[in-house]
N, C-alpha and C positions, 0 to 999 in steps of 0.2 A: 550436521553442522549446527552449532549453537554460537551465534556471533551477532554483533551489532556493528553497523557502520554509521558513523556520524558525519553528515555533510553540513558544511557551514557556508552560507552565502551572505554577501552584503548587497542589499538592494536599495534602490533610490526611493525618495519620497513617493508616496502613493498609498492607495488602499488596495489590498489584494485579498483574495479568498480562494484562489486556485493554485495548486501545486502540480506541475506537470513533471513526471519523472520519465526519463528515457533510459531503458536498459539497452546498452549498446553492445554490438558484437565487435570482435577484434581478432585479428590473426593470432595474437598471443594467447587467447583463451581456448580451452579445450574444445575441439570440434567447431571452432569459430562460432561458439554460441554466446549466450548472454551471461552464462554462469561459469563458475570455477569447477563444477563437478566434471568428472571424467567424460561424461557424455554431453557437456555443454549446457545442461539444464540449470535452473535456479528457482528458488521459491522466495516468498516474502511473507513473514508471519504478521508483522505489524509496522505501522508508520506512526511516528510521533513528531509533532511540529511545535517549535517554540520560537517566538519572535521577541527581540529585545531592541530597545532604542540604542542607536549608535552614540548619541550625545549623552544619554543617561542610562547606562546598562542596568540600573536597578529597576527600571521600567521594563518589565517583561511579561509576556502572556503565553500560556500554554494553550494551544488551539486543538480542538477536537476535529478530526476528519469525519465528516458526516455522510459523504457520498463518494463513490469510487467508480471508475470505469477503466477497462483495459482493452486494448485492441486485439488481444488474444489471451485465452486461458486454456490450460490443459483440460481436456474433456473426459478423461477416463475415471474421474471421481469428482468430488466437490472441491475444485481448486479455483473458485471464483475470486476476483479481486476484492469483493466485499468481505472476504475472510480477513483481510489485512486491516479492516477498520477497528478491530478490537484486539488488544494484545493478549487477552486472557481466554480466548475461545478455543485454543488448541487446533485451529485450522489455518491453512495457508493458501496463498495464491501461487500457482505454478506457471512458469513461462512456457513449458512444453518445447523448449529449444532443441531437445534431442529428437523431436518428431517434425517440427515445423521451424525451419531456419529463419533467421532474421531478427532484427531488433524489436523491442516491445515498448509500447507507450502506455503509461499509466497516468490517470488524472485523479486528483483528490480535491474535493471542496471542503473548506473548513466551516465550522459552526458560526464563525463571525469573521468580519474583515479584520485585517491586520496591516500595520504599517505605521511608522512614526516619522514626524517631521525631523529632518536631519539624517534620515536613513534608518534602515532596519537590518539587524543581523538575524538571519533565519537559520535555526539549527534543525535539521531533519535527522531523526534517528530511525534507521531501518533495522528491524529485528528479523533474524533468520533462525528458526528452530526446526530442525529436520533430523530424522534418524540417519539420513544419508550424508556422507562426508562431502564437504565443499559445495553444498547447494546454496551458494550465496551469489549475488550479482557481481559480475566482474568489473564492469565500467558503467557508471551511472552519471547522468547529467540532469539537472533540475532547472526549471524556469517557473516564473510566477505570473499570474494574471488575475483579472477581476471579471467575475460573471455579472452580466447585466441582470436587472430585475426580471425582465421577461424570460431570459434563459433560466434563471433560478426557478421560476414558476413552472417552466415547461420540461425540465429534465425528467427522464424516466426514473421510476422507482428502482433502486439498486436492490436486487433480490438475491436470495441464496436458497439452499434446500430447506426442507422442513426439519426442525430439530425438537428435541424434548425440552419442554419448558418446566414441567413438573410442579411440585414434587410428586414423583411416581416411584413406586417400588418395582422398577423394571431393570433389565440388563442392557438393553440397546434401543436404538431408534425404531427399528422394525417392530419390536414387541410393544413399544409405546404407541406407535401408530395403530397397530392391530387392537390394542386395548381400548383406545379412544374411538376408533372408527370401524372396528370389526373386521 
């Protein structure tokens, strides 16, 4: 699946820095999963967020997601939600809906607060890049919030596996690790 879904929401006045995505299950989805794949699974390659003023659409901001959390991640490889923070890393978050049924909740914090007087149109672009057909989310709902300063200071570090930083003349991560650490 190579696809993009664009979700557009109009939100009220306020300052926001959290986007909560819910990957919903439904009887019309394969295996009553969260995705459109035959087994009900889904992946997410990247999320992009843009906010624009309702009263003056020329006032718009692209927001960078800087932190992510998911209530469940597929565990048989590196399918962490932090993989969706960058579009260009070739990695994905996987819902694991084919193994563990139920909806999924994903939270993303942006690099800066967003919101305009008079309301804000928020555009969320979800990118799905997978060698497997139809591994896209089937039904998605978003909501928005604001993290308090104390919470922002106390959130856990979002981690992922060790990867090659380079430049090294190596073929894969294991060879790079062995070269550096023996």
